[in-house]
Predicted model as a PDB file, atoms N, CA, C, CB and O in Angstrom, pLDDT in the B-factor column:
MODEL        1                                                                  
ATOM      1  N   MET A   1     115.051 106.425 105.331  1.00 95.00           N  
ATOM      2  CA  MET A   1     114.272 105.505 104.528  1.00 95.00           C  
ATOM      3  C   MET A   1     112.834 105.471 105.023  1.00 95.00           C  
ATOM      4  CB  MET A   1     114.890 104.103 104.560  1.00 95.00           C  
ATOM      5  O   MET A   1     112.558 105.623 106.214  1.00 95.00           O  
ATOM      6  N   VAL A   2     111.932 105.269 104.078  1.00 96.00           N  
ATOM      7  CA  VAL A   2     110.538 104.985 104.392  1.00 96.00           C  
ATOM      8  C   VAL A   2     110.194 103.654 103.731  1.00 96.00           C  
ATOM      9  CB  VAL A   2     109.579 106.144 103.903  1.00 96.00           C  
ATOM     10  O   VAL A   2     110.777 103.290 102.709  1.00 96.00           O  
ATOM     11  N   THR A   3     109.250 102.936 104.316  1.00 96.00           N  
ATOM     12  CA  THR A   3     108.786 101.683 103.736  1.00 96.00           C  
ATOM     13  C   THR A   3     107.497 101.969 102.985  1.00 96.00           C  
ATOM     14  CB  THR A   3     108.574 100.585 104.831  1.00 96.00           C  
ATOM     15  O   THR A   3     106.584 102.594 103.526  1.00 96.00           O  
ATOM     16  N   VAL A   4     107.419 101.517 101.745  1.00 93.00           N  
ATOM     17  CA  VAL A   4     106.243 101.734 100.904  1.00 93.00           C  
ATOM     18  C   VAL A   4     105.684 100.373 100.508  1.00 93.00           C  
ATOM     19  CB  VAL A   4     106.594 102.592  99.635  1.00 93.00           C  
ATOM     20  O   VAL A   4     106.421  99.495 100.058  1.00 93.00           O  
ATOM     21  N   GLU A   5     104.364 100.205 100.682  1.00 90.00           N  
ATOM     22  CA  GLU A   5     103.720  98.976 100.240  1.00 90.00           C  
ATOM     23  C   GLU A   5     102.372  99.297  99.624  1.00 90.00           C  
ATOM     24  CB  GLU A   5     103.560  97.987 101.410  1.00 90.00           C  
ATOM     25  O   GLU A   5     101.771 100.338  99.894  1.00 90.00           O  
ATOM     26  N   THR A   6     101.914  98.377  98.792  1.00 81.00           N  
ATOM     27  CA  THR A   6     100.591  98.527  98.183  1.00 81.00           C  
ATOM     28  C   THR A   6      99.613  97.644  98.948  1.00 81.00           C  
ATOM     29  CB  THR A   6     100.614  98.153  96.658  1.00 81.00           C  
ATOM     30  O   THR A   6      99.987  96.618  99.515  1.00 81.00           O  
ATOM     31  N   PHE A   7      98.364  98.065  98.950  1.00 77.00           N  
ATOM     32  CA  PHE A   7      97.316  97.290  99.599  1.00 77.00           C  
ATOM     33  C   PHE A   7      96.107  97.257  98.668  1.00 77.00           C  
ATOM     34  CB  PHE A   7      96.942  97.894 100.997  1.00 77.00           C  
ATOM     35  O   PHE A   7      95.662  98.324  98.244  1.00 77.00           O  
ATOM     36  N   PRO A   8      95.569  96.134  98.337  1.00 71.00           N  
ATOM     37  CA  PRO A   8      96.094  94.842  98.763  1.00 71.00           C  
ATOM     38  C   PRO A   8      97.439  94.568  98.106  1.00 71.00           C  
ATOM     39  CB  PRO A   8      95.102  93.722  98.432  1.00 71.00           C  
ATOM     40  O   PRO A   8      97.748  95.110  97.044  1.00 71.00           O  
ATOM     41  N   ALA A   9      98.229  93.724  98.748  1.00 69.00           N  
ATOM     42  CA  ALA A   9      99.555  93.397  98.217  1.00 69.00           C  
ATOM     43  C   ALA A   9      99.403  92.790  96.827  1.00 69.00           C  
ATOM     44  CB  ALA A   9     100.315  92.419  99.165  1.00 69.00           C  
ATOM     45  O   ALA A   9      98.546  91.937  96.595  1.00 69.00           O  
ATOM     46  N   ARG A  10     100.243  93.242  95.917  1.00 66.00           N  
ATOM     47  CA  ARG A  10     100.215  92.708  94.556  1.00 66.00           C  
ATOM     48  C   ARG A  10     101.365  91.730  94.379  1.00 66.00           C  
ATOM     49  CB  ARG A  10     100.297  93.849  93.503  1.00 66.00           C  
ATOM     50  O   ARG A  10     102.478  92.003  94.829  1.00 66.00           O  
ATOM     51  N   PRO A  11     101.120  90.607  93.738  1.00 70.00           N  
ATOM     52  CA  PRO A  11     102.204  89.662  93.496  1.00 70.00           C  
ATOM     53  C   PRO A  11     103.359  90.350  92.773  1.00 70.00           C  
ATOM     54  CB  PRO A  11     101.701  88.460  92.679  1.00 70.00           C  
ATOM     55  O   PRO A  11     103.150  91.090  91.811  1.00 70.00           O  
ATOM     56  N   GLY A  12     104.551  90.104  93.235  1.00 69.00           N  
ATOM     57  CA  GLY A  12     105.728  90.712  92.607  1.00 69.00           C  
ATOM     58  C   GLY A  12     106.001  92.133  93.052  1.00 69.00           C  
ATOM     59  O   GLY A  12     106.943  92.754  92.560  1.00 69.00           O  
ATOM     60  N   HIS A  13     105.202  92.673  93.974  1.00 71.00           N  
ATOM     61  CA  HIS A  13     105.403  94.029  94.477  1.00 71.00           C  
ATOM     62  C   HIS A  13     105.481  94.004  96.005  1.00 71.00           C  
ATOM     63  CB  HIS A  13     104.259  94.969  94.001  1.00 71.00           C  
ATOM     64  O   HIS A  13     104.563  94.465  96.684  1.00 71.00           O  
ATOM     65  N   PRO A  14     106.580  93.464  96.546  1.00 84.00           N  
ATOM     66  CA  PRO A  14     106.709  93.429  98.008  1.00 84.00           C  
ATOM     67  C   PRO A  14     106.944  94.835  98.551  1.00 84.00           C  
ATOM     68  CB  PRO A  14     107.867  92.489  98.434  1.00 84.00           C  
ATOM     69  O   PRO A  14     107.281  95.743  97.791  1.00 84.00           O  
ATOM     70  N   PRO A  15     106.768  95.024  99.858  1.00 89.00           N  
ATOM     71  CA  PRO A  15     107.114  96.328 100.444  1.00 89.00           C  
ATOM     72  C   PRO A  15     108.552  96.685 100.072  1.00 89.00           C  
ATOM     73  CB  PRO A  15     106.939  96.309 101.998  1.00 89.00           C  
ATOM     74  O   PRO A  15     109.417  95.813  99.991  1.00 89.00           O  
ATOM     75  N   MET A  16     108.794  97.967  99.848  1.00 90.00           N  
ATOM     76  CA  MET A  16     110.143  98.406  99.484  1.00 90.00           C  
ATOM     77  C   MET A  16     110.576  99.564 100.365  1.00 90.00           C  
ATOM     78  CB  MET A  16     110.204  98.812  98.002  1.00 90.00           C  
ATOM     79  O   MET A  16     109.761 100.379 100.798  1.00 90.00           O  
ATOM     80  N   ASP A  17     111.874  99.620 100.619  1.00 95.00           N  
ATOM     81  CA  ASP A  17     112.446 100.744 101.350  1.00 95.00           C  
ATOM     82  C   ASP A  17     112.912 101.779 100.339  1.00 95.00           C  
ATOM     83  CB  ASP A  17     113.622 100.287 102.271  1.00 95.00           C  
ATOM     84  O   ASP A  17     113.629 101.453  99.393  1.00 95.00           O  
ATOM     85  N   VAL A  18     112.502 103.029 100.542  1.00 94.00           N  
ATOM     86  CA  VAL A  18     112.837 104.118  99.625  1.00 94.00           C  
ATOM     87  C   VAL A  18     113.643 105.153 100.399  1.00 94.00           C  
ATOM     88  CB  VAL A  18     111.547 104.758  98.995  1.00 94.00           C  
ATOM     89  O   VAL A  18     113.196 105.613 101.450  1.00 94.00           O  
ATOM     90  N   PRO A  19     114.822 105.532  99.904  1.00 95.00           N  
ATOM     91  CA  PRO A  19     115.605 106.571 100.582  1.00 95.00           C  
ATOM     92  C   PRO A  19     114.894 107.920 100.494  1.00 95.00           C  
ATOM     93  CB  PRO A  19     117.020 106.672  99.970  1.00 95.00           C  
ATOM     94  O   PRO A  19     114.228 108.225  99.504  1.00 95.00           O  
ATOM     95  N   LEU A  20     115.050 108.718 101.545  1.00 94.00           N  
ATOM     96  CA  LEU A  20     114.423 110.041 101.603  1.00 94.00           C  
ATOM     97  C   LEU A  20     115.394 111.116 101.161  1.00 94.00           C  
ATOM     98  CB  LEU A  20     113.919 110.341 103.017  1.00 94.00           C  
ATOM     99  O   LEU A  20     116.576 111.084 101.504  1.00 94.00           O  
ATOM    100  N   SER A  21     114.881 112.071 100.392  1.00 91.00           N  
ATOM    101  CA  SER A  21     115.612 113.307 100.144  1.00 91.00           C  
ATOM    102  C   SER A  21     115.309 114.236 101.312  1.00 91.00           C  
ATOM    103  CB  SER A  21     115.216 113.961  98.759  1.00 91.00           C  
ATOM    104  O   SER A  21     114.282 114.086 101.974  1.00 91.00           O  
ATOM    105  N   ASP A  22     116.177 115.176 101.564  1.00 91.00           N  
ATOM    106  CA  ASP A  22     115.980 116.111 102.667  1.00 91.00           C  
ATOM    107  C   ASP A  22     114.688 116.896 102.477  1.00 91.00           C  
ATOM    108  CB  ASP A  22     117.175 117.070 102.784  1.00 91.00           C  
ATOM    109  O   ASP A  22     114.529 117.582 101.467  1.00 91.00           O  
ATOM    110  N   GLY A  23     113.761 116.806 103.432  1.00 93.00           N  
ATOM    111  CA  GLY A  23     112.505 117.546 103.371  1.00 93.00           C  
ATOM    112  C   GLY A  23     111.477 116.985 102.412  1.00 93.00           C  
ATOM    113  O   GLY A  23     110.515 117.675 102.075  1.00 93.00           O  
ATOM    114  N   MET A  24     111.653 115.743 101.958  1.00 96.00           N  
ATOM    115  CA  MET A  24     110.745 115.149 100.966  1.00 96.00           C  
ATOM    116  C   MET A  24     109.316 115.083 101.495  1.00 96.00           C  
ATOM    117  CB  MET A  24     111.223 113.742 100.576  1.00 96.00           C  
ATOM    118  O   MET A  24     109.077 114.709 102.643  1.00 96.00           O  
ATOM    119  N   THR A  25     108.370 115.455 100.629  1.00 96.00           N  
ATOM    120  CA  THR A  25     106.952 115.373 100.977  1.00 96.00           C  
ATOM    121  C   THR A  25     106.361 114.081 100.409  1.00 96.00           C  
ATOM    122  CB  THR A  25     106.177 116.613 100.443  1.00 96.00           C  
ATOM    123  O   THR A  25     106.962 113.418  99.565  1.00 96.00           O  
ATOM    124  N   LEU A  26     105.184 113.752 100.893  1.00 93.00           N  
ATOM    125  CA  LEU A  26     104.482 112.587 100.390  1.00 93.00           C  
ATOM    126  C   LEU A  26     104.184 112.738  98.900  1.00 93.00           C  
ATOM    127  CB  LEU A  26     103.190 112.365 101.174  1.00 93.00           C  
ATOM    128  O   LEU A  26     104.300 111.775  98.142  1.00 93.00           O  
ATOM    129  N   GLY A  27     103.802 113.936  98.482  1.00 90.00           N  
ATOM    130  CA  GLY A  27     103.545 114.192  97.063  1.00 90.00           C  
ATOM    131  C   GLY A  27     104.778 113.961  96.207  1.00 90.00           C  
ATOM    132  O   GLY A  27     104.679 113.410  95.111  1.00 90.00           O  
ATOM    133  N   GLU A  28     105.937 114.377  96.698  1.00 93.00           N  
ATOM    134  CA  GLU A  28     107.185 114.152  95.957  1.00 93.00           C  
ATOM    135  C   GLU A  28     107.506 112.663  95.879  1.00 93.00           C  
ATOM    136  CB  GLU A  28     108.352 114.912  96.619  1.00 93.00           C  
ATOM    137  O   GLU A  28     108.001 112.184  94.859  1.00 93.00           O  
ATOM    138  N   LEU A  29     107.225 111.936  96.955  1.00 92.00           N  
ATOM    139  CA  LEU A  29     107.457 110.492  96.940  1.00 92.00           C  
ATOM    140  C   LEU A  29     106.574 109.808  95.907  1.00 92.00           C  
ATOM    141  CB  LEU A  29     107.203 109.895  98.326  1.00 92.00           C  
ATOM    142  O   LEU A  29     107.058 108.978  95.137  1.00 92.00           O  
ATOM    143  N   THR A  30     105.277 110.146  95.876  1.00 87.00           N  
ATOM    144  CA  THR A  30     104.387 109.504  94.917  1.00 87.00           C  
ATOM    145  C   THR A  30     104.765 109.867  93.478  1.00 87.00           C  
ATOM    146  CB  THR A  30     102.935 109.902  95.197  1.00 87.00           C  
ATOM    147  O   THR A  30     104.624 109.042  92.576  1.00 87.00           O  
ATOM    148  N   GLU A  31     105.245 111.094  93.260  1.00 88.00           N  
ATOM    149  CA  GLU A  31     105.730 111.466  91.923  1.00 88.00           C  
ATOM    150  C   GLU A  31     106.958 110.636  91.560  1.00 88.00           C  
ATOM    151  CB  GLU A  31     106.068 112.980  91.862  1.00 88.00           C  
ATOM    152  O   GLU A  31     107.062 110.127  90.443  1.00 88.00           O  
ATOM    153  N   HIS A  32     107.891 110.500  92.511  1.00 89.00           N  
ATOM    154  CA  HIS A  32     109.113 109.728  92.303  1.00 89.00           C  
ATOM    155  C   HIS A  32     108.780 108.281  91.932  1.00 89.00           C  
ATOM    156  CB  HIS A  32     109.997 109.767  93.566  1.00 89.00           C  
ATOM    157  O   HIS A  32     109.443 107.678  91.088  1.00 89.00           O  
ATOM    158  N   LEU A  33     107.740 107.731  92.576  1.00 85.00           N  
ATOM    159  CA  LEU A  33     107.331 106.348  92.314  1.00 85.00           C  
ATOM    160  C   LEU A  33     106.362 106.230  91.138  1.00 85.00           C  
ATOM    161  CB  LEU A  33     106.692 105.759  93.554  1.00 85.00           C  
ATOM    162  O   LEU A  33     105.909 105.136  90.801  1.00 85.00           O  
ATOM    163  N   LYS A  34     106.049 107.381  90.514  1.00 82.00           N  
ATOM    164  CA  LYS A  34     105.134 107.436  89.361  1.00 82.00           C  
ATOM    165  C   LYS A  34     103.740 106.892  89.704  1.00 82.00           C  
ATOM    166  CB  LYS A  34     105.723 106.642  88.186  1.00 82.00           C  
ATOM    167  O   LYS A  34     103.149 106.124  88.945  1.00 82.00           O  
ATOM    168  N   ILE A  35     103.238 107.311  90.861  1.00 77.00           N  
ATOM    169  CA  ILE A  35     101.906 106.916  91.314  1.00 77.00           C  
ATOM    170  C   ILE A  35     100.977 108.103  91.097  1.00 77.00           C  
ATOM    171  CB  ILE A  35     101.915 106.464  92.824  1.00 77.00           C  
ATOM    172  O   ILE A  35     101.211 109.167  91.671  1.00 77.00           O  
ATOM    173  N   PRO A  36      99.920 107.954  90.280  1.00 68.00           N  
ATOM    174  CA  PRO A  36      99.006 109.070  90.045  1.00 68.00           C  
ATOM    175  C   PRO A  36      98.290 109.465  91.335  1.00 68.00           C  
ATOM    176  CB  PRO A  36      97.980 108.704  88.959  1.00 68.00           C  
ATOM    177  O   PRO A  36      97.606 108.647  91.949  1.00 68.00           O  
ATOM    178  N   GLY A  37      98.451 110.706  91.735  1.00 63.00           N  
ATOM    179  CA  GLY A  37      97.879 111.182  92.986  1.00 63.00           C  
ATOM    180  C   GLY A  37      96.367 111.200  93.021  1.00 63.00           C  
ATOM    181  O   GLY A  37      95.777 111.150  94.100  1.00 63.00           O  
ATOM    182  N   ASP A  38      95.722 111.269  91.860  1.00 64.00           N  
ATOM    183  CA  ASP A  38      94.262 111.354  91.853  1.00 64.00           C  
ATOM    184  C   ASP A  38      93.600 109.976  91.770  1.00 64.00           C  
ATOM    185  CB  ASP A  38      93.800 112.215  90.691  1.00 64.00           C  
ATOM    186  O   ASP A  38      92.374 109.891  91.699  1.00 64.00           O  
ATOM    187  N   THR A  39      94.378 108.912  91.776  1.00 63.00           N  
ATOM    188  CA  THR A  39      93.774 107.584  91.689  1.00 63.00           C  
ATOM    189  C   THR A  39      94.133 106.697  92.883  1.00 63.00           C  
ATOM    190  CB  THR A  39      94.206 106.907  90.406  1.00 63.00           C  
ATOM    191  O   THR A  39      93.876 105.494  92.857  1.00 63.00           O  
ATOM    192  N   GLU A  40      94.711 107.269  93.907  1.00 73.00           N  
ATOM    193  CA  GLU A  40      95.172 106.487  95.041  1.00 73.00           C  
ATOM    194  C   GLU A  40      94.828 107.197  96.349  1.00 73.00           C  
ATOM    195  CB  GLU A  40      96.684 106.237  94.944  1.00 73.00           C  
ATOM    196  O   GLU A  40      94.727 108.423  96.397  1.00 73.00           O  
ATOM    197  N   ALA A  41      94.653 106.407  97.405  1.00 83.00           N  
ATOM    198  CA  ALA A  41      94.616 106.930  98.766  1.00 83.00           C  
ATOM    199  C   ALA A  41      95.958 106.555  99.384  1.00 83.00           C  
ATOM    200  CB  ALA A  41      93.383 106.351  99.605  1.00 83.00           C  
ATOM    201  O   ALA A  41      96.483 105.471  99.132  1.00 83.00           O  
ATOM    202  N   VAL A  42      96.501 107.439 100.177  1.00 88.00           N  
ATOM    203  CA  VAL A  42      97.804 107.185 100.777  1.00 88.00           C  
ATOM    204  C   VAL A  42      97.696 107.325 102.284  1.00 88.00           C  
ATOM    205  CB  VAL A  42      98.874 108.147 100.212  1.00 88.00           C  
ATOM    206  O   VAL A  42      97.185 108.320 102.800  1.00 88.00           O  
ATOM    207  N   ILE A  43      98.189 106.306 102.981  1.00 92.00           N  
ATOM    208  CA  ILE A  43      98.163 106.279 104.439  1.00 92.00           C  
ATOM    209  C   ILE A  43      99.604 106.257 104.928  1.00 92.00           C  
ATOM    210  CB  ILE A  43      97.359 105.045 104.980  1.00 92.00           C  
ATOM    211  O   ILE A  43     100.430 105.502 104.416  1.00 92.00           O  
ATOM    212  N   VAL A  44      99.901 107.086 105.916  1.00 96.00           N  
ATOM    213  CA  VAL A  44     101.228 107.097 106.530  1.00 96.00           C  
ATOM    214  C   VAL A  44     101.062 106.759 108.003  1.00 96.00           C  
ATOM    215  CB  VAL A  44     101.943 108.485 106.342  1.00 96.00           C  
ATOM    216  O   VAL A  44     100.340 107.442 108.731  1.00 96.00           O  
ATOM    217  N   ASN A  45     101.727 105.717 108.429  1.00 97.00           N  
ATOM    218  CA  ASN A  45     101.682 105.279 109.830  1.00 97.00           C  
ATOM    219  C   ASN A  45     100.247 105.092 110.321  1.00 97.00           C  
ATOM    220  CB  ASN A  45     102.405 106.292 110.722  1.00 97.00           C  
ATOM    221  O   ASN A  45      99.924 105.421 111.462  1.00 97.00           O  
ATOM    222  N   GLY A  46      99.385 104.556 109.440  1.00 95.00           N  
ATOM    223  CA  GLY A  46      98.011 104.237 109.818  1.00 95.00           C  
ATOM    224  C   GLY A  46      97.015 105.367 109.700  1.00 95.00           C  
ATOM    225  O   GLY A  46      95.846 105.184 110.039  1.00 95.00           O  
ATOM    226  N   LEU A  47      97.439 106.544 109.224  1.00 96.00           N  
ATOM    227  CA  LEU A  47      96.541 107.697 109.086  1.00 96.00           C  
ATOM    228  C   LEU A  47      96.585 108.227 107.651  1.00 96.00           C  
ATOM    229  CB  LEU A  47      96.929 108.820 110.089  1.00 96.00           C  
ATOM    230  O   LEU A  47      97.646 108.268 107.029  1.00 96.00           O  
ATOM    231  N   TYR A  48      95.414 108.634 107.130  1.00 93.00           N  
ATOM    232  CA  TYR A  48      95.400 109.263 105.813  1.00 93.00           C  
ATOM    233  C   TYR A  48      96.264 110.516 105.864  1.00 93.00           C  
ATOM    234  CB  TYR A  48      93.945 109.605 105.364  1.00 93.00           C  
ATOM    235  O   TYR A  48      96.225 111.271 106.836  1.00 93.00           O  
ATOM    236  N   ALA A  49      97.047 110.730 104.804  1.00 93.00           N  
ATOM    237  CA  ALA A  49      97.976 111.860 104.786  1.00 93.00           C  
ATOM    238  C   ALA A  49      97.796 112.661 103.506  1.00 93.00           C  
ATOM    239  CB  ALA A  49      99.434 111.373 104.915  1.00 93.00           C  
ATOM    240  O   ALA A  49      97.448 112.127 102.453  1.00 93.00           O  
ATOM    241  N   ARG A  50      98.045 113.964 103.633  1.00 92.00           N  
ATOM    242  CA  ARG A  50      97.964 114.874 102.482  1.00 92.00           C  
ATOM    243  C   ARG A  50      99.306 114.892 101.757  1.00 92.00           C  
ATOM    244  CB  ARG A  50      97.564 116.314 102.934  1.00 92.00           C  
ATOM    245  O   ARG A  50     100.336 114.546 102.335  1.00 92.00           O  
ATOM    246  N   PRO A  51      99.288 115.296 100.490  1.00 91.00           N  
ATOM    247  CA  PRO A  51     100.538 115.323  99.720  1.00 91.00           C  
ATOM    248  C   PRO A  51     101.621 116.228 100.317  1.00 91.00           C  
ATOM    249  CB  PRO A  51     100.247 115.770  98.319  1.00 91.00           C  
ATOM    250  O   PRO A  51     102.805 116.030 100.041  1.00 91.00           O  
ATOM    251  N   ASP A  52     101.229 117.224 101.135  1.00 95.00           N  
ATOM    252  CA  ASP A  52     102.243 118.123 101.703  1.00 95.00           C  
ATOM    253  C   ASP A  52     102.850 117.592 103.008  1.00 95.00           C  
ATOM    254  CB  ASP A  52     101.632 119.492 101.951  1.00 95.00           C  
ATOM    255  O   ASP A  52     103.663 118.276 103.630  1.00 95.00           O  
ATOM    256  N   TYR A  53     102.464 116.380 103.428  1.00 96.00           N  
ATOM    257  CA  TYR A  53     103.042 115.772 104.630  1.00 96.00           C  
ATOM    258  C   TYR A  53     104.533 115.567 104.415  1.00 96.00           C  
ATOM    259  CB  TYR A  53     102.344 114.422 104.971  1.00 96.00           C  
ATOM    260  O   TYR A  53     104.942 114.990 103.407  1.00 96.00           O  
ATOM    261  N   ARG A  54     105.355 116.038 105.362  1.00 97.00           N  
ATOM    262  CA  ARG A  54     106.807 115.864 105.283  1.00 97.00           C  
ATOM    263  C   ARG A  54     107.173 114.504 105.872  1.00 97.00           C  
ATOM    264  CB  ARG A  54     107.557 117.015 106.033  1.00 97.00           C  
ATOM    265  O   ARG A  54     106.953 114.239 107.054  1.00 97.00           O  
ATOM    266  N   LEU A  55     107.727 113.665 105.031  1.00 97.00           N  
ATOM    267  CA  LEU A  55     108.089 112.315 105.451  1.00 97.00           C  
ATOM    268  C   LEU A  55     109.257 112.343 106.424  1.00 97.00           C  
ATOM    269  CB  LEU A  55     108.435 111.453 104.239  1.00 97.00           C  
ATOM    270  O   LEU A  55     110.113 113.227 106.376  1.00 97.00           O  
ATOM    271  N   GLN A  56     109.270 111.346 107.315  1.00 96.00           N  
ATOM    272  CA  GLN A  56     110.343 111.197 108.287  1.00 96.00           C  
ATOM    273  C   GLN A  56     110.886 109.779 108.192  1.00 96.00           C  
ATOM    274  CB  GLN A  56     109.848 111.512 109.731  1.00 96.00           C  
ATOM    275  O   GLN A  56     110.161 108.850 107.837  1.00 96.00           O  
ATOM    276  N   ALA A  57     112.154 109.620 108.508  1.00 96.00           N  
ATOM    277  CA  ALA A  57     112.774 108.293 108.483  1.00 96.00           C  
ATOM    278  C   ALA A  57     111.945 107.341 109.339  1.00 96.00           C  
ATOM    279  CB  ALA A  57     114.249 108.351 108.990  1.00 96.00           C  
ATOM    280  O   ALA A  57     111.550 107.674 110.456  1.00 96.00           O  
ATOM    281  N   GLY A  58     111.690 106.156 108.799  1.00 96.00           N  
ATOM    282  CA  GLY A  58     110.933 105.157 109.520  1.00 96.00           C  
ATOM    283  C   GLY A  58     109.441 105.168 109.243  1.00 96.00           C  
ATOM    284  O   GLY A  58     108.729 104.271 109.694  1.00 96.00           O  
ATOM    285  N   ASP A  59     108.941 106.180 108.500  1.00 97.00           N  
ATOM    286  CA  ASP A  59     107.511 106.211 108.160  1.00 97.00           C  
ATOM    287  C   ASP A  59     107.150 104.975 107.349  1.00 97.00           C  
ATOM    288  CB  ASP A  59     107.154 107.502 107.369  1.00 97.00           C  
ATOM    289  O   ASP A  59     107.966 104.448 106.592  1.00 97.00           O  
ATOM    290  N   HIS A  60     105.909 104.522 107.522  1.00 96.00           N  
ATOM    291  CA  HIS A  60     105.377 103.385 106.767  1.00 96.00           C  
ATOM    292  C   HIS A  60     104.248 103.920 105.886  1.00 96.00           C  
ATOM    293  CB  HIS A  60     104.866 102.227 107.729  1.00 96.00           C  
ATOM    294  O   HIS A  60     103.218 104.366 106.391  1.00 96.00           O  
ATOM    295  N   VAL A  61     104.446 103.873 104.586  1.00 94.00           N  
ATOM    296  CA  VAL A  61     103.497 104.430 103.612  1.00 94.00           C  
ATOM    297  C   VAL A  61     102.758 103.276 102.940  1.00 94.00           C  
ATOM    298  CB  VAL A  61     104.232 105.323 102.544  1.00 94.00           C  
ATOM    299  O   VAL A  61     103.374 102.332 102.447  1.00 94.00           O  
ATOM    300  N   LYS A  62     101.428 103.367 102.926  1.00 91.00           N  
ATOM    301  CA  LYS A  62     100.611 102.342 102.280  1.00 91.00           C  
ATOM    302  C   LYS A  62      99.817 103.009 101.154  1.00 91.00           C  
ATOM    303  CB  LYS A  62      99.653 101.637 103.315  1.00 91.00           C  
ATOM    304  O   LYS A  62      99.119 103.997 101.381  1.00 91.00           O  
ATOM    305  N   ILE A  63      99.930 102.463  99.941  1.00 87.00           N  
ATOM    306  CA  ILE A  63      99.239 102.977  98.760  1.00 87.00           C  
ATOM    307  C   ILE A  63      98.012 102.098  98.529  1.00 87.00           C  
ATOM    308  CB  ILE A  63     100.185 102.993  97.492  1.00 87.00           C  
ATOM    309  O   ILE A  63      98.131 100.881  98.386  1.00 87.00           O  
ATOM    310  N   ILE A  64      96.839 102.718  98.495  1.00 83.00           N  
ATOM    311  CA  ILE A  64      95.582 101.976  98.320  1.00 83.00           C  
ATOM    312  C   ILE A  64      94.888 102.499  97.068  1.00 83.00           C  
ATOM    313  CB  ILE A  64      94.648 102.118  99.581  1.00 83.00           C  
ATOM    314  O   ILE A  64      94.488 103.663  97.027  1.00 83.00           O  
ATOM    315  N   PRO A  65      94.737 101.650  96.037  1.00 77.00           N  
ATOM    316  CA  PRO A  65      94.055 102.114  94.829  1.00 77.00           C  
ATOM    317  C   PRO A  65      92.556 102.283  95.077  1.00 77.00           C  
ATOM    318  CB  PRO A  65      94.292 101.132  93.672  1.00 77.00           C  
ATOM    319  O   PRO A  65      91.928 101.492  95.780  1.00 77.00           O  
ATOM    320  N   PHE A  66      92.004 103.336  94.479  1.00 74.00           N  
ATOM    321  CA  PHE A  66      90.555 103.516  94.537  1.00 74.00           C  
ATOM    322  C   PHE A  66      89.903 102.440  93.684  1.00 74.00           C  
ATOM    323  CB  PHE A  66      90.138 104.941  94.054  1.00 74.00           C  
ATOM    324  O   PHE A  66      90.432 102.056  92.640  1.00 74.00           O  
ATOM    325  N   MET A  67      88.767 101.963  94.127  1.00 67.00           N  
ATOM    326  CA  MET A  67      88.045 100.925  93.397  1.00 67.00           C  
ATOM    327  C   MET A  67      86.821 101.551  92.744  1.00 67.00           C  
ATOM    328  CB  MET A  67      87.636  99.751  94.339  1.00 67.00           C  
ATOM    329  O   MET A  67      86.260 102.524  93.248  1.00 67.00           O  
ATOM    330  N   SER A  68      86.427 100.993  91.644  1.00 55.00           N  
ATOM    331  CA  SER A  68      85.183 101.414  91.012  1.00 55.00           C  
ATOM    332  C   SER A  68      84.467 100.172  90.514  1.00 55.00           C  
ATOM    333  CB  SER A  68      85.443 102.423  89.845  1.00 55.00           C  
ATOM    334  O   SER A  68      85.068  99.114  90.321  1.00 55.00           O  
ATOM    335  N   GLY A  69      83.227 100.323  90.322  1.00 57.00           N  
ATOM    336  CA  GLY A  69      82.449  99.177  89.845  1.00 57.00           C  
ATOM    337  C   GLY A  69      81.024  99.592  89.541  1.00 57.00           C  
ATOM    338  O   GLY A  69      80.654 100.759  89.673  1.00 57.00           O  
ATOM    339  N   GLY A  70      80.264  98.654  89.150  1.00 55.00           N  
ATOM    340  CA  GLY A  70      78.913  99.039  88.785  1.00 55.00           C  
ATOM    341  C   GLY A  70      77.909  97.961  89.056  1.00 55.00           C  
ATOM    342  O   GLY A  70      76.720  98.145  88.796  1.00 55.00           O  
TER     343      GLY A  70                                                      
ENDMDL                                                                          
END                                                                             
Protein backbone atom coordinates (compact mmCIF):
# COMPACT_ATOMS: atom_id res chain seq x y z
CA MET A 1 0.00 0.00 0.00
CA VAL A 2 0.95 3.61 -0.57
CA THR A 3 -0.70 6.61 1.07
CA VAL A 4 -1.94 9.29 -1.34
CA GLU A 5 -3.03 12.77 -0.29
CA THR A 6 -3.73 16.07 -1.98
CA PHE A 7 -2.14 19.33 -0.93
CA PRO A 8 -3.66 21.54 0.08
CA ALA A 9 -6.08 19.06 1.62
CA ARG A 10 -9.49 19.26 -0.01
CA PRO A 11 -12.64 18.83 2.06
CA GLY A 12 -14.01 15.34 1.54
CA HIS A 13 -10.69 14.04 0.17
CA PRO A 14 -8.77 12.61 3.13
CA PRO A 15 -5.49 10.73 2.60
CA MET A 16 -6.19 7.29 1.16
CA ASP A 17 -4.33 4.01 1.12
CA VAL A 18 -3.99 2.54 -2.37
CA PRO A 19 -2.93 -1.08 -2.95
CA LEU A 20 0.13 -1.55 -5.17
CA SER A 21 0.33 -3.73 -8.24
CA ASP A 22 3.64 -5.54 -8.65
CA GLY A 23 6.18 -3.07 -10.09
CA MET A 24 3.68 -0.18 -10.23
CA THR A 25 5.15 3.16 -11.27
CA LEU A 26 4.09 6.60 -10.14
CA GLY A 27 2.73 7.26 -13.64
CA GLU A 28 0.57 4.14 -13.45
CA LEU A 29 -0.73 5.23 -10.05
CA THR A 30 -1.72 8.68 -11.30
CA GLU A 31 -3.44 7.10 -14.32
CA HIS A 32 -5.28 4.68 -12.00
CA LEU A 33 -6.45 7.65 -9.90
CA LYS A 34 -7.35 9.62 -13.07
CA ILE A 35 -4.98 12.47 -12.21
CA PRO A 36 -3.77 14.41 -15.29
CA GLY A 37 0.01 14.17 -15.28
CA ASP A 38 0.52 17.54 -16.96
CA THR A 39 -1.45 19.51 -14.37
CA GLU A 40 0.04 18.22 -11.13
CA ALA A 41 3.33 18.03 -9.25
CA VAL A 42 3.88 14.76 -7.44
CA ILE A 43 6.07 14.28 -4.39
CA VAL A 44 7.02 10.89 -2.97
CA ASN A 45 8.42 10.75 0.55
CA GLY A 46 9.16 14.49 0.47
CA LEU A 47 10.97 14.53 -2.91
CA TYR A 48 9.70 15.39 -6.39
CA ALA A 49 9.39 12.16 -8.36
CA ARG A 50 9.24 11.29 -12.05
CA PRO A 51 6.44 9.16 -13.52
CA ASP A 52 8.85 6.22 -13.96
CA TYR A 53 9.56 6.03 -10.19
CA ARG A 54 8.77 2.49 -8.97
CA LEU A 55 6.55 2.73 -5.93
CA GLN A 56 7.32 0.75 -2.79
CA ALA A 57 5.06 -0.32 0.05
CA GLY A 58 4.83 2.47 2.61
CA ASP A 59 5.57 5.33 0.17
CA HIS A 60 3.75 8.59 0.91
CA VAL A 61 2.55 10.31 -2.29
CA LYS A 62 1.44 13.95 -2.24
CA ILE A 63 -0.43 15.43 -5.24
CA ILE A 64 0.00 19.20 -5.62
CA PRO A 65 -2.06 21.02 -8.27
CA PHE A 66 -0.29 23.66 -10.31
CA MET A 67 -1.66 27.13 -9.68
CA SER A 68 -2.21 29.86 -12.21
CA GLY A 69 -3.33 33.40 -11.91
CA GLY A 70 -2.96 36.80 -13.30
